[in-house]
C-alpha positions as CSV (number, residue, x, y, z in Angstrom):
1,M,39.4,62.7,18.2
2,P,37.7,59.4,20.0
3,Q,33.9,59.7,19.6
4,R,32.0,60.1,22.9
5,V,28.9,57.7,23.7
6,L,26.6,58.1,26.6
7,P,24.7,54.6,27.4
8,I,21.7,54.9,29.1
9,Y,19.4,52.4,29.6
10,L,15.6,51.8,30.9
11,A,15.0,49.4,33.6
12,V,11.0,49.1,32.9
13,D,8.9,47.3,35.0
14,T,6.7,45.1,33.4
15,S,4.8,43.7,36.4
16,G,1.1,43.2,36.0
17,S,0.2,46.4,37.8
18,M,1.9,48.4,35.1
19,S,-1.3,47.7,32.9
20,E,-3.3,50.0,35.0
21,G,-4.0,53.3,34.1
22,T,-2.3,53.0,30.7
23,R,1.4,53.0,32.5
24,L,3.1,50.9,30.2
25,E,1.6,52.9,27.4
26,A,3.3,56.0,28.4
27,V,6.5,54.0,28.1
28,Q,5.8,53.3,24.8
29,Q,4.6,56.8,24.0
30,A,8.2,58.1,25.7
31,L,10.2,55.8,23.5
32,I,8.4,57.2,20.4
33,Q,9.3,60.8,21.4
34,L,12.7,59.8,22.5
35,V,13.5,58.7,19.2
36,D,12.2,61.4,17.4
37,E,14.0,63.9,19.4
38,L,17.2,62.2,18.7
39,L,16.6,61.9,14.9
40,S,16.0,66.0,15.3
41,S,19.0,66.7,17.2
42,P,21.9,64.8,15.5
43,A,24.6,66.4,18.6
44,L,22.3,64.6,21.0
45,G,21.8,61.1,18.4
46,D,25.2,61.0,17.9
47,Q,26.1,60.3,21.3
48,V,23.3,58.6,23.0
49,R,22.8,55.1,23.0
50,V,19.8,53.4,24.4
51,G,19.1,49.9,26.1
52,I,16.2,48.5,27.7
53,V,15.7,45.8,30.4
54,A,12.2,44.7,31.2
55,F,11.5,43.2,34.6
56,A,9.3,41.7,36.7
57,D,9.5,38.0,38.1
58,H,12.4,37.8,35.5
59,A,14.4,40.3,33.3
60,E,14.8,40.2,30.0
61,L,17.0,42.5,27.5
62,V,14.3,43.3,25.3
63,L,16.6,45.7,23.3
64,P,20.4,45.7,23.6
65,L,22.2,48.8,23.5
66,T,21.8,50.6,20.2
67,D,21.6,53.3,18.3
68,L,17.6,54.5,18.3
69,T,17.7,56.3,14.8
70,E,18.7,53.4,12.9
71,L,16.3,51.1,14.7
72,P,13.8,50.2,12.3
73,S,10.8,49.5,15.2
74,L,10.8,49.6,18.5
75,P,9.9,46.6,21.0
76,R,6.8,46.1,22.7
77,L,6.4,45.7,26.3
78,Y,3.7,43.5,28.1
79,A,2.7,43.4,31.3
80,H,3.1,40.2,33.6
81,G,4.0,39.3,36.9
82,A,5.1,41.0,40.1
83,T,8.0,43.8,40.8
84,R,11.5,41.9,41.7
85,Y,14.6,43.8,41.8
86,G,16.9,41.0,42.2
87,P,16.5,39.7,38.8
88,L,16.9,43.3,37.3
89,F,20.0,44.0,38.6
90,Q,21.2,40.5,38.1
91,R,20.5,40.9,34.6
92,L,21.5,44.7,34.1
93,G,25.0,44.1,35.9
94,R,25.8,41.8,33.4
95,V,24.7,43.4,30.3
96,I,26.4,46.7,30.8
97,D,29.7,45.2,32.2
98,H,29.2,43.6,28.2
99,D,28.4,46.8,26.5
100,L,31.3,48.6,28.1
101,R,33.8,46.2,27.2
102,V,32.5,46.1,23.7
103,L,32.2,50.6,23.8
104,R,35.7,50.4,25.0
105,S,37.2,48.1,22.4
106,Q,36.0,50.5,19.7
107,D,38.2,53.3,20.5
108,T,35.5,55.8,22.0
109,S,35.6,57.8,24.6
110,V,32.3,56.2,27.5
111,L,30.3,58.2,29.5
112,R,29.5,56.9,32.8
113,P,26.3,54.8,32.4
114,F,22.6,56.0,33.5
115,V,20.0,53.8,34.2
116,F,16.3,55.1,34.5
117,L,14.3,52.9,36.4
118,V,10.6,53.4,35.4
119,T,8.5,51.3,38.2
120,D,5.1,51.6,39.6
121,G,5.6,49.9,43.2
122,T,8.2,48.3,45.6
123,P,9.9,45.0,45.1
124,V,8.1,41.8,46.4
125,D,11.8,40.0,46.6
126,Q,13.2,40.6,50.3
127,D,16.9,39.6,49.1
128,W,17.2,42.2,46.3
129,E,20.0,44.5,47.9
130,R,22.8,41.8,47.3
131,A,22.2,42.0,43.5
132,F,22.2,45.5,43.7
133,Q,25.3,46.0,45.8
134,D,27.1,43.9,43.0
135,F,25.7,45.7,40.3
136,D,26.9,48.5,41.6
137,R,30.2,47.9,42.2
138,R,30.6,46.4,38.5
139,T,29.1,48.9,36.4
140,K,29.6,52.4,38.7
141,A,26.4,53.1,37.0
142,Q,24.0,56.1,38.2
143,L,20.3,55.5,38.5
144,V,17.2,57.5,38.2
145,V,14.2,56.7,39.5
146,I,11.0,57.4,37.8
147,T,7.9,56.0,39.8
148,T,4.1,56.3,40.1
149,D,1.9,54.7,43.3
150,A,4.9,53.6,44.9
151,G,3.6,54.6,48.5
152,S,5.2,55.4,51.5
153,E,7.3,52.2,51.0
154,G,9.0,53.8,48.3
155,S,11.2,56.4,49.8
156,G,12.5,54.3,51.9
157,I,13.5,52.0,49.2
158,W,14.9,54.8,47.3
159,Q,17.3,55.7,49.9
160,R,18.6,52.3,49.2
161,L,19.1,52.6,45.8
162,R,21.1,56.0,46.3
163,P,19.8,57.4,43.2
164,V,20.9,60.6,41.7
165,A,17.1,61.8,41.5
166,V,14.0,60.4,42.1
167,Y,10.8,61.8,40.3
168,E,7.3,60.7,42.0
169,W,4.2,61.2,40.3
170,N,0.6,60.2,41.5
171,D,-1.5,60.9,38.1
172,H,-1.4,58.5,35.1
173,H,-3.1,60.4,32.5
174,D,-0.9,58.3,29.5
175,Q,0.1,61.1,27.2
176,V,1.2,63.4,30.3
177,L,3.3,60.8,31.9
178,A,4.9,59.8,28.5
179,T,6.1,63.7,28.3
180,R,7.2,63.6,31.7
181,I,9.4,60.2,31.1
182,F,10.7,61.8,27.9
183,G,11.6,64.9,29.7
184,V,13.5,63.4,32.3
185,V,15.4,61.3,30.0
186,T,16.1,63.8,27.0
187,D,17.1,66.3,30.2
188,F,19.6,64.1,31.8
189,A,21.0,63.5,28.4
190,R,21.3,66.8,27.0
191,T,23.3,67.5,30.4
192,L,25.4,64.7,30.6
193,T,26.4,65.0,27.1
194,R,27.6,68.1,27.7
195,S,30.0,66.8,30.7
196,V,33.1,64.8,31.2
197,M,31.7,62.2,33.6
198,L,33.4,59.2,32.1
199,P,33.8,56.0,34.5
200,G,37.1,56.2,35.8
201,R,35.6,59.6,37.6
202,P,33.6,58.7,40.6
203,D,33.2,61.9,42.2
204,A,32.4,63.7,38.5
205,R,28.7,65.2,38.8
206,P,27.7,67.1,36.2
207,H,25.1,69.8,37.1
208,L,21.8,67.8,36.8
209,P,18.0,68.8,36.0
210,P,15.8,70.3,38.5
211,P,13.0,68.1,39.5
212,Y,9.5,68.0,37.9
213,P,6.8,69.2,39.8
214,P,3.9,66.7,40.8
215,L,1.4,66.4,37.8
216,G,-1.4,68.2,38.7
217,E,-5.3,68.7,37.4
218,A,-4.1,71.3,34.4
219,D,-1.8,68.7,33.0
220,L,-4.7,66.3,32.4
221,R,-7.0,68.5,30.5
């Protein structure tokens, strides 16, 4: 029986503002928690593969799709530049297209890719939608938005991205935010690895995890 593989990609905004309030550090901590979870849950670790694309003025593949349980160390993320979606979706589209071809050549049953967009703002480039449309057409990936401080402009951007879920939080306590990011990714991973959501079935949608409540004062104590 072919091995089932769920490709997960973290698209991490590494613009200069992500250095504020330890937001980027929260992402790093969430990755550590994710590795620990995959190591302690063999059924999940056997199916989940993770790739990381960092983006700001340019997009960089900082971690090719891999089995995190076999990774000796995690890449370090650094903040710089401004938030631009065009370079992200151009690079991510090529990366996912390549990864799906490789996985299918290995006699694996590949679940539809999921992309977790972690950002604290809206893009400064105005022509990003062409790159997004091409990305969407090439990969058929599902998108989940995790955002802090996107402001009132964020809702309009998220509608154009057509994500399956949006998580918006305004507080930036790094440990709490890290746990929330980790929780979203692992909740989806557990749900999706139990599903039969294959790339050739655009209508297949599993029962997705419920939204997390906003962060409150009790979370920060």
